[in-house]
KEROBA-436089 format. One line per field, with one value per residue: residue in one letter; x negated, y, z negated of N, C-alpha, C in turn. Coordinates in nm, 3 decimals. Layout:
N
resn <- (A | ...)
n_c1 <- (X | ...)
n_c2 <- (Y | ...)
n_c3 <- (Z | ...)
ca_c1 <- (X | ...)
ca_c2 <- (Y | ...)
ca_c3 <- (Z | ...)
c_c1 <- (X | ...)
c_c2 <- (Y | ...)
c_c3 <- (Z | ...)
//
This chain:
63
resn <- (X | X | X | X | X | X | X | X | X | X | X | X | X | X | X | X | X | X | X | X | X | X | X | X | X | X | X | X | X | X | X | X | X | X | X | X | X | X | X | X | X | X | X | X | X | X | X | X | X | X | X | X | X | X | X | X | X | X | X | X | X | X | X)
n_c1 <- (1.745 | 1.832 | 1.712 | 1.734 | 1.478 | 1.479 | 1.507 | 1.547 | 1.706 | 1.653 | 1.905 | 1.898 | 1.632 | 1.568 | 1.386 | 1.225 | 1.211 | 1.092 | 1.294 | 1.179 | 1.013 | 1.184 | 1.278 | 1.383 | 1.234 | 1.250 | 1.368 | 1.438 | 1.550 | 1.844 | 2.086 | 2.325 | 2.396 | 2.340 | 2.525 | 2.620 | 2.396 | 2.194 | 1.922 | 1.862 | 2.018 | 1.903 | 1.642 | 1.694 | 1.796 | 1.572 | 1.397 | 1.531 | 1.517 | 1.240 | 1.201 | 1.338 | 1.599 | 1.846 | 2.184 | 2.339 | 2.213 | 2.259 | 2.535 | 2.559 | 2.435 | 2.614 | 2.832)
n_c2 <- (-4.755 | -4.432 | -4.140 | -3.801 | -3.563 | -3.406 | -3.188 | -3.308 | -3.303 | -3.402 | -3.433 | -3.473 | -3.420 | -3.198 | -3.207 | -3.160 | -3.333 | -3.482 | -3.630 | -3.844 | -3.957 | -4.039 | -4.172 | -4.303 | -4.162 | -4.237 | -4.503 | -4.683 | -4.544 | -4.410 | -4.245 | -4.010 | -3.923 | -4.114 | -4.287 | -4.129 | -4.046 | -3.943 | -3.977 | -4.208 | -4.391 | -4.377 | -4.461 | -4.722 | -4.834 | -4.809 | -4.983 | -5.225 | -5.242 | -5.263 | -5.512 | -5.653 | -5.732 | -5.604 | -5.503 | -5.500 | -5.683 | -5.918 | -5.937 | -5.980 | -6.228 | -6.390 | -6.405)
n_c3 <- (6.776 | 6.843 | 6.724 | 6.686 | 6.638 | 6.335 | 6.049 | 5.729 | 5.405 | 5.078 | 4.852 | 4.575 | 4.483 | 4.625 | 4.838 | 5.145 | 5.456 | 5.758 | 6.011 | 6.142 | 5.955 | 5.763 | 5.461 | 5.153 | 4.877 | 4.618 | 4.566 | 4.362 | 4.159 | 4.000 | 4.199 | 4.258 | 4.505 | 4.693 | 4.830 | 5.034 | 5.165 | 5.424 | 5.458 | 5.313 | 5.459 | 5.722 | 5.665 | 5.580 | 5.817 | 5.985 | 5.857 | 5.897 | 6.178 | 6.211 | 6.105 | 6.286 | 6.253 | 6.312 | 6.255 | 6.481 | 6.650 | 6.508 | 6.530 | 6.805 | 6.828 | 6.692 | 6.855)
ca_c1 <- (1.829 | 1.777 | 1.734 | 1.671 | 1.391 | 1.544 | 1.462 | 1.646 | 1.680 | 1.698 | 1.991 | 1.861 | 1.504 | 1.553 | 1.264 | 1.249 | 1.130 | 1.123 | 1.376 | 1.090 | 0.954 | 1.291 | 1.292 | 1.406 | 1.108 | 1.278 | 1.475 | 1.473 | 1.614 | 1.984 | 2.111 | 2.467 | 2.415 | 2.295 | 2.629 | 2.640 | 2.263 | 2.145 | 1.783 | 1.869 | 2.072 | 1.803 | 1.533 | 1.741 | 1.804 | 1.435 | 1.343 | 1.594 | 1.461 | 1.102 | 1.209 | 1.405 | 1.726 | 1.950 | 2.318 | 2.388 | 2.157 | 2.329 | 2.668 | 2.543 | 2.401 | 2.730 | 2.932)
ca_c2 <- (-4.645 | -4.305 | -4.033 | -3.675 | -3.511 | -3.300 | -3.176 | -3.357 | -3.259 | -3.489 | -3.352 | -3.489 | -3.357 | -3.081 | -3.227 | -3.164 | -3.431 | -3.500 | -3.750 | -3.952 | -4.018 | -4.046 | -4.287 | -4.260 | -4.161 | -4.289 | -4.600 | -4.759 | -4.455 | -4.382 | -4.122 | -3.996 | -3.886 | -4.223 | -4.343 | -4.040 | -3.993 | -3.975 | -4.022 | -4.349 | -4.467 | -4.384 | -4.545 | -4.861 | -4.875 | -4.824 | -5.106 | -5.336 | -5.248 | -5.311 | -5.656 | -5.716 | -5.787 | -5.502 | -5.560 | -5.518 | -5.808 | -6.026 | -5.947 | -6.039 | -6.368 | -6.462 | -6.419)
ca_c3 <- (6.733 | 6.887 | 6.627 | 6.722 | 6.535 | 6.257 | 5.911 | 5.634 | 5.268 | 4.969 | 4.765 | 4.434 | 4.452 | 4.711 | 4.916 | 5.289 | 5.529 | 5.899 | 6.032 | 6.186 | 5.836 | 5.663 | 5.373 | 5.017 | 4.800 | 4.484 | 4.589 | 4.242 | 4.063 | 4.026 | 4.274 | 4.283 | 4.645 | 4.779 | 4.917 | 5.149 | 5.197 | 5.559 | 5.445 | 5.271 | 5.571 | 5.829 | 5.617 | 5.581 | 5.958 | 6.036 | 5.798 | 5.969 | 6.312 | 6.204 | 6.080 | 6.399 | 6.206 | 6.313 | 6.246 | 6.617 | 6.701 | 6.439 | 6.591 | 6.938 | 6.809 | 6.642 | 6.964)
c_c1 <- (1.761 | 1.813 | 1.662 | 1.588 | 1.459 | 1.487 | 1.576 | 1.607 | 1.736 | 1.776 | 1.947 | 1.735 | 1.476 | 1.421 | 1.300 | 1.159 | 1.179 | 1.202 | 1.292 | 1.033 | 1.057 | 1.292 | 1.308 | 1.276 | 1.124 | 1.389 | 1.520 | 1.543 | 1.760 | 1.995 | 2.259 | 2.498 | 2.391 | 2.402 | 2.656 | 2.508 | 2.215 | 2.001 | 1.780 | 1.916 | 1.969 | 1.688 | 1.570 | 1.747 | 1.665 | 1.371 | 1.401 | 1.534 | 1.318 | 1.097 | 1.272 | 1.538 | 1.837 | 2.087 | 2.377 | 2.338 | 2.226 | 2.466 | 2.661 | 2.517 | 2.522 | 2.833 | 2.895)
c_c2 <- (-4.515 | -4.197 | -3.909 | -3.628 | -3.394 | -3.298 | -3.217 | -3.311 | -3.360 | -3.400 | -3.358 | -3.410 | -3.232 | -3.087 | -3.234 | -3.269 | -3.440 | -3.629 | -3.869 | -4.028 | -4.036 | -4.179 | -4.233 | -4.271 | -4.221 | -4.395 | -4.677 | -4.674 | -4.436 | -4.249 | -4.113 | -3.961 | -4.003 | -4.275 | -4.256 | -3.983 | -4.039 | -4.026 | -4.170 | -4.437 | -4.484 | -4.474 | -4.693 | -4.915 | -4.896 | -4.950 | -5.228 | -5.353 | -5.302 | -5.461 | -5.729 | -5.776 | -5.684 | -5.569 | -5.582 | -5.648 | -5.927 | -6.047 | -6.014 | -6.189 | -6.451 | -6.487 | -6.522)
c_c3 <- (6.771 | 6.786 | 6.676 | 6.606 | 6.465 | 6.116 | 5.820 | 5.494 | 5.170 | 4.871 | 4.618 | 4.398 | 4.535 | 4.789 | 5.064 | 5.352 | 5.672 | 5.919 | 6.078 | 6.066 | 5.726 | 5.591 | 5.233 | 4.938 | 4.660 | 4.491 | 4.464 | 4.135 | 4.101 | 4.103 | 4.307 | 4.428 | 4.742 | 4.874 | 5.040 | 5.200 | 5.335 | 5.554 | 5.408 | 5.387 | 5.682 | 5.788 | 5.618 | 5.724 | 6.018 | 5.982 | 5.868 | 6.107 | 6.311 | 6.175 | 6.197 | 6.362 | 6.209 | 6.312 | 6.383 | 6.678 | 6.636 | 6.500 | 6.727 | 6.926 | 6.766 | 6.751 | 7.064)
//
């Protein structure tokens, strides 16, 4: 996944972070912004890629 380097902001805690290091700092806490949170999404995608289980690879394997 190609992500341009950008500054992201956590809406709940107003914390800035670089897109390269994007990951939710409080994943176990409730967050009303999570369903639309780019930080949460990018962190989840990076975790999948590091495990080698991206959804795109699963789709390719199923076909």
